[in-house]
C-alpha positions as CSV (number, residue, x, y, z in Angstrom):
1,M,0.0,0.0,0.0
2,K,2.8,2.5,0.8
3,L,4.5,1.7,-2.4
4,N,1.4,2.7,-4.4
5,R,1.0,5.9,-2.4
6,R,4.7,6.7,-3.0
7,R,4.2,6.3,-6.7
8,I,1.2,8.5,-6.8
9,M,3.0,11.2,-4.8
10,I,6.1,11.0,-7.0
11,G,3.8,11.2,-10.1
12,V,2.1,14.3,-8.7
13,I,5.3,16.0,-7.6
14,T,6.9,15.3,-11.0
15,A,3.9,16.5,-13.0
16,S,3.0,19.5,-10.9
17,P,5.8,21.8,-12.3
18,L,4.6,21.0,-15.8
19,L,1.1,22.0,-14.9
20,L,2.3,25.4,-13.7
21,I,3.4,26.5,-17.1
22,P,0.0,26.1,-18.8
23,A,-1.7,27.6,-15.8
24,A,0.6,30.7,-15.9
25,L,0.0,31.1,-19.7
26,F,-3.8,30.7,-19.2
27,H,-3.8,33.3,-16.4
28,Q,-2.0,35.8,-18.7
29,W,-4.5,35.1,-21.6
30,G,-7.4,34.9,-19.2
31,T,-6.7,38.3,-17.7
32,A,-6.4,39.9,-21.2
33,H,-9.6,38.1,-22.3
34,V,-11.6,39.3,-19.3
35,L,-10.3,42.8,-19.7
36,A,-11.2,42.8,-23.4
37,M,-14.7,41.5,-22.7
38,T,-15.5,43.7,-19.7
39,G,-13.3,46.7,-20.1
40,D,-12.8,46.6,-16.3
41,P,-9.3,45.8,-15.0
42,R,-10.7,44.9,-11.5
43,W,-12.2,41.6,-12.8
44,Q,-10.1,38.5,-12.4
45,P,-10.0,35.6,-14.9
46,D,-12.9,33.5,-13.6
47,C,-14.4,31.4,-16.4
48,A,-17.3,30.2,-14.2
49,A,-18.4,33.8,-13.5
50,C,-19.1,34.5,-17.1
51,H,-19.4,31.2,-19.0
52,V,-21.2,29.0,-16.5
53,K,-23.4,31.4,-14.6
54,A,-24.4,33.2,-17.7
55,G,-25.0,30.0,-19.6
56,I,-22.2,30.8,-22.2
57,K,-20.7,27.6,-23.6
58,P,-16.9,27.6,-23.8
59,T,-15.4,27.6,-27.2
60,F,-12.4,25.5,-26.3
61,G,-12.9,21.8,-25.9
62,H,-16.7,22.0,-26.5
63,I,-18.6,20.9,-29.5
64,Q,-21.1,23.5,-30.5
65,E,-24.7,22.6,-31.1
66,P,-25.3,21.9,-34.8
67,G,-26.3,25.1,-36.6
68,Y,-25.4,27.5,-33.8
69,R,-23.2,30.2,-35.3
70,S,-22.7,32.7,-32.5
71,P,-24.0,35.9,-34.0
72,R,-21.7,38.6,-32.7
73,S,-22.0,41.9,-34.5
74,L,-24.3,43.6,-37.0
75,A,-24.2,46.3,-39.8
76,V,-27.0,47.5,-42.0
77,S,-26.5,48.5,-45.6
78,P,-26.9,52.2,-46.4
79,D,-30.3,51.5,-48.1
80,G,-31.5,49.3,-45.2
81,A,-32.1,46.3,-47.5
82,R,-29.4,44.1,-46.1
83,L,-28.2,43.1,-42.6
84,Y,-24.6,41.8,-42.3
85,V,-24.2,39.4,-39.3
86,V,-20.9,38.2,-38.0
87,A,-21.2,34.5,-37.2
88,S,-18.3,34.0,-34.8
89,T,-18.2,30.2,-34.4
90,A,-18.9,29.6,-38.1
91,D,-16.1,32.0,-39.3
92,R,-18.6,33.6,-41.7
93,L,-20.3,36.8,-42.6
94,L,-24.0,36.2,-43.1
95,V,-26.1,38.4,-45.4
96,V,-29.8,38.7,-44.6
97,D,-32.6,40.4,-46.5
98,T,-34.2,42.8,-44.0
99,S,-37.6,42.7,-45.6
100,T,-38.0,38.9,-45.9
101,S,-35.4,37.7,-43.2
102,A,-34.1,35.4,-45.9
103,L,-30.4,34.4,-45.8
104,L,-29.0,35.7,-49.0
105,G,-25.5,34.3,-48.6
106,E,-22.5,33.5,-46.5
107,V,-19.0,34.7,-47.0
108,P,-16.0,32.9,-45.4
109,V,-13.8,35.2,-43.3
110,G,-10.9,34.7,-40.9
111,S,-10.8,32.9,-37.5
112,R,-13.3,33.9,-34.9
113,P,-14.7,37.1,-36.6
114,H,-15.8,39.7,-34.1
115,G,-16.8,43.1,-35.7
116,V,-18.2,44.4,-38.9
117,C,-18.6,47.7,-40.6
118,L,-19.4,48.9,-44.1
119,S,-17.7,51.3,-46.5
120,V,-19.4,54.6,-47.0
121,D,-21.2,53.4,-50.2
122,G,-21.9,49.9,-48.7
123,A,-20.0,48.2,-51.5
124,R,-17.5,46.6,-49.0
125,A,-17.8,45.1,-45.6
126,Y,-14.8,44.9,-43.2
127,V,-14.8,42.0,-40.7
128,S,-12.3,41.8,-37.8
129,N,-10.9,38.3,-37.1
130,R,-9.9,38.1,-33.4
131,Y,-7.8,34.9,-33.6
132,G,-6.1,35.7,-36.8
133,G,-5.1,39.3,-36.1
134,S,-6.6,40.3,-39.4
135,V,-9.5,42.1,-41.2
136,T,-11.2,40.6,-44.2
137,E,-12.5,42.9,-46.9
138,V,-15.7,41.6,-48.5
139,D,-17.4,42.5,-51.8
140,T,-21.0,43.0,-50.7
141,V,-22.4,42.6,-54.3
142,A,-20.5,39.4,-55.3
143,L,-20.5,38.1,-51.7
144,R,-16.8,37.1,-51.7
145,P,-13.7,38.0,-49.8
146,L,-11.4,40.4,-51.6
147,R,-8.4,41.2,-49.4
148,T,-7.0,40.4,-45.9
149,F,-5.2,43.1,-43.9
150,T,-2.9,42.2,-41.1
151,V,-3.6,44.2,-37.9
152,G,-2.8,44.0,-34.2
153,E,-3.7,41.2,-31.8
154,E,-7.4,40.4,-31.2
155,P,-9.0,43.1,-33.4
156,G,-12.6,44.0,-32.4
157,G,-14.3,47.2,-33.3
158,L,-13.7,48.9,-36.6
159,A,-14.8,52.0,-38.5
160,V,-14.3,53.6,-41.9
161,A,-13.4,57.2,-42.2
162,P,-16.1,59.5,-43.6
163,D,-14.1,60.0,-46.8
164,G,-13.8,56.2,-47.2
165,Q,-10.0,56.2,-47.5
166,K,-9.1,54.7,-44.1
167,L,-10.1,51.9,-41.9
168,F,-9.6,52.1,-38.1
169,V,-9.3,48.9,-36.1
170,A,-9.3,48.6,-32.3
171,N,-6.9,45.8,-31.3
172,S,-7.7,44.8,-27.7
173,L,-4.9,42.5,-26.8
174,S,-2.1,44.6,-28.4
175,N,-3.8,47.7,-26.9
176,D,-3.5,49.8,-30.1
177,I,-5.4,51.0,-33.1
178,S,-4.5,50.0,-36.7
179,V,-5.0,52.5,-39.4
180,I,-5.3,50.9,-42.9
181,D,-5.1,52.9,-46.1
182,L,-7.9,51.3,-48.1
183,V,-6.4,52.4,-51.4
184,S,-3.0,50.7,-50.9
185,G,-4.1,48.2,-48.3
186,Q,-1.2,49.1,-46.1
187,E,-1.1,50.0,-42.4
């Protein structure tokens, strides 16, 4: 009996330093994630507080229900005829007819899309991709991706300048704003 307990203890002691590395990395990521989601630096990374109590299912290690796409952000076309919906777990931009509620199409974008905005004329949609550190430019007529811009870490909110020449992207994890020249496609 003592021999078995000794083996268990040795196994735990040997393994425990290895468990500290992922825990430390998770804490760093978790702190940044909670700050990005709440905007309040006083919150501590407590997955249960948000995901369990609020009924939010975790995205890591969990199989989503079939058909659930995690609608995240919305934009309406200048004429009001189309609604653009970011489907976060599907990595898609959905296009919906506002008068019939019919799904007109789906456009593949980057990993874990978060925000969407439209060009001044509505001919382009811009979708921030949180896990890819990028923004996908979408042709709203042909419903296809055109270009991908590299930006900071975990991009979220975005806006097009009134003259339509620049795209501003808020990057939560790198704590900065990317400014993309839409003519050249350069930051």
